[in-house]
N, C-alpha and C positions, 0 to 999 in steps of 0.2 A: 749977607753972603752972596757971592756971585753964583747965580743959578747955573750959568753955562759951565763953570768950573765943577760944580757938584755933578752935573750930568756927565761930564767927560771923564770923571774919576770913578764913577759908580760902575762896578763890574756888570756886564750884561747878564741877563737872567738865563740865556741859553747859549750853548756852545755847539758848533758844528765840528765834525771830526772825520778823519779817514785814517785807517791803519793799514799799512801795506808791509809786505815782506821786502826788506831793504835789498835793492839791487836786482830784484826779480823782474821778469817781463811785465811791463805796466799793464798789459791786458789781463794778466793772471795774478798779479801781485796783491790785489786788494783782499784783505781778510774781513774787514767790516767797515761800515760807514753809517753816519746818522747824525742826529742832534739830540742833546740832552741838557737838562737843567741841573746845575751844581750849586752848592752854597754860594751866596752872594760875595763872601769875603775870599773866595779862592782866586788865585791868579792863574795865568795860562799854564804855568809849569805844573801846578798842583792838579789841574784838570788832566794834563797829558799823562802825569804819573799814574793817576787813578785809572785812566783808560788803558794804559799799557799793562798795569797789574791785572786788571780784569781780563784783558785779552789773553794774557799768558795762562790764566786759569782756565779759560774757555777753550783754548787751542793748545792743550798740553802736549800734543804730539809734535808740534812745531817748536823747535828750540833755537832757531836761527835769529838773526837780527831783525828788528822791526823799526819802522818809522811812523811816528804818530804826528799827524798834521792837525792843528786846531785853529779855529778862527771864531770870532764873535758872531753871534746871530741875534742881534738886538730886535729884529722884527721877523718872526717866523713866517710871515706872509711874503717876505721878500724872496721870491723864487730864484733870483739871480745868485743868491748866496747859499742856496741849498746844496748840501753835499751830494756828490755823485760818485759812482764806483770808479770811474776813470775820468780823465780830463783835467783841465786847469782848476786851480783853487784861487780864491780872492787874493789880492796883492798883500793884504795885511795878515794872511795866514802864517803861522809859525810852526816849524817842524822840529821834532826832537827824535834823535836816534837812540835806540836802546840795544845794548850788546846782546850777543847770544847768551842763553842760560845753559847751565850744566845739563847735559842729556840725562834723561831718566830711563831706566831699564823698562823693557816691556812689562816685566812682572810688576814693577812699581805702578805703572800706569793702569794695568788691569786691576790691581788692588784698589787704586784710588777711584776708578770708575765704578767698581763694584760697591765701594763704600757710599759713593754719592747715589748710586741706584737704590741702595737700601734706605738711605735717608729720604729720597724722593717717595718711595713706596710708603714709608711710615707717615710722611706728610699727607699723602693722598688718603691713607687709611683714617687719619684724624679729621679729614675734611668734613665729615658728616656729624661730628660730635656737637652736642648742645652746649650751652654756656656753662654747664656744670661738669662737662667732660665725659658724658655718656653718649655712646653711639645711638643713632636713630633706631627707634623701636626697642631699645634696651630699657629696663626699669630705671627710673630716675625719680626719687622722692621729691625733688625740687621742681619738676616740670608738671604741668597740668595732667591730671588723671594718672599720675605716677608713671608715665611713659615719656621717654626722651623725645623732645620735639625735633631733635637734629639741629643742623646748622641753619638757623632762620635767616642769617645774613646772606647765605649763598645756597639756597635750596636747589634741588634738581631742576634743570631747565633755565636757570638764570645765566645771562651772559656775563662773564667775569673778565674777559680779555679779548684783544683784537690783534691779529697778526699784521705783518707789514703790508699785506694785500687788502686789508680791511675786512677780512673774514673773521667771524667770531669764534670764541671758545665758550662752550656751555657746560655747566655742571651736569655730569651724568648721574645716574643712580649709583649707589654704592657698589653693587655687584659688577659694574662695568667700568669703574674708574681706572683700572690698570690697563685698559685698552685705549690707546691714543685716539682711535677713530671715534670712540663714543663721545669725546669732548667736542666733536664737530657737529653733533646732532642736537638741535634745539628741542626741548620738551615743552609742552604747553604750560604757560604761566597765566595766572589770573589777570584779567584786564577789564576795562569798562565794557558794559553791555547796554548800549543805548537803544536797542531795538525792541525791548519788552516793556510793557507797562509795569508799574510797581506790583500790581496784583499777580501778574504772570511770574515776575521775578520771585515773588514770595513763595509761590507754589513750587517753582523749580528749587528754591532754597530748601523748602521743607522736604521735598522728595530726595534731594541730595543728602540731607542728614540721614534719612532712612537707608539710602543705598550705601552710604559710608559705613553705617552700622552693620549692614549685611556683609560688606567687604571685610570688616574686621575679623570675621570668623570663617572666611572662605578664601581660597586662592583668587586673587583679582589682579588685573592688568589695566593700566590707563595708557591710552594712545591719543595723539592729536586727531581731531575730527577733520578728515580731508575735505569735507564739504562746507564746514562752518568755521571760519577763521577764529582762532582763540578758544574754541570749544574743545572738549575732550570726550572720548568714549571709554567707558569703563566696562570691562568684560569680567564677569564672575563665573567661576567654574566649580562645580561639585559633581557628585556622582549622578545627578539627574540631568546634566547637560549645561550648555553655555547659556548665559543670560547677559544682556548688555543694556546700558542706558547712556544717553547723551547728557553730558554735564556742562552747565553754563560756566563761562569764564570766572565769574565771581565765586563760584562754588568749588573750584578746583582745589583751593587750600584745604578744604575739609578732608581731602584724600591723601595729603602728604603724610608719610610715615605709615600709611595703611596699605596702599597698593604698590605694585611694581610699575615703574614708568618705562615704557618702551616706545620705539619709533613706529612700529607696526604690530598688528596682531590679526590672525586669521578669523574672520567671522564665519560661523558654520551655516549661515542662511536662515536662522530661526526667525519666526514671525513674532509679533507682539503676543498673540494668543499662546503660542508655544512657550514663550518666555515665562509668562505668568503661570502656566500650567506646571512648568518645571519648578518655579519658585514655590508654588503650593505643595507640590510633591516633596520638595526639600524640607519645608517647614513641618509637614505632617510626619515625615520620617524622624525628625528631631523630637517631635512630640512623643512618638512611639518609644523612642529611646529613653525619654524622661519618665514616661508612665511605667510604673512597676507592675501593674496588673490591669485586668479588664475594666474594673471599676474606675480606676484613675484615668484610664485611656478615654472612657466615655465622658468623664467629668471635664477633662481638658479639651476633648475633641470639639465641643461646641464653640470654643473660642475661635476655631479656624473654619467653621462651617458657615458660609455666607447665607444659607437658607434657614439657619436656626436662630430663633429669637430667644436669647437667654433670659431666664427668669431671675428675679432678685435672689431666690434661694440658690440657684445654680452659681450665680456670681459669688454669693457669700460662702458657698461650700467648695468652690474650686480650689485645687491644691495651690499652696503658696510656697515660694522659695524661702530660704532662711532670711534673706534680706527684706522680704516683704512682710514677714510675720511680725 
């Protein structure tokens, strides 16, 4: 078979296009332009029809005639054939005119846009569901620990799209997904951490597990660490004051579905000593709530007293929860 013939009859993988309002001022006529890949067996008319149909749906307020100009783009790196908003098109470009469509009433358009808006909000609301259809943090018997893991393919912070200027769209936390601005704010994602030895990384990992457990029972917020690229800072708050820890990049996934993810959070200036004093006070308060009487309080209290060396008898007689008995 003649290879040149095969090459000449094979449809190009990409098509460039420009859609304008027919007869309008060339400087203001262009509605959209770009390049796109269509099925290999489509001819130029099928490409133009699809572009025209989609343009009508996207610009429903304009019902006048449009002209769709299409040309092959066999090499996307060939800048001379790139589409522009105005100016000449390649000599092999083909143009197709599409007649005006029946005007729609303002009421029809408002209903259509309201319907599309509701559909978009439902889609955004479903964005954090796990593979079994449960929202993040909701009970899910099929997910680990009986709690929905959320959307693991696009968790908060992941870049999912890019606009025509090269700026990214990032998945926000669920509570902020209806705010378009929140899709522009990247959240910390786990990444490689080559600066620590395996021993140090293991210590960070162990501490992160404990901090994540603490966060699961208290209000907590995670923000990007402004001084350490890729790291996060988790803030825990309860009645005894604010506490915070730096979280290594590889440990950030431990906190997904547990903490709120934010771009910023105010630090109250606490020191390390104040942080652990607040933590100890918080833990002892919970012990007091669990202990029903003075005897139980004394029996449990030694577990949280760093100066007390518990005897074997104390360990054996310390109160147990139902799961431990």
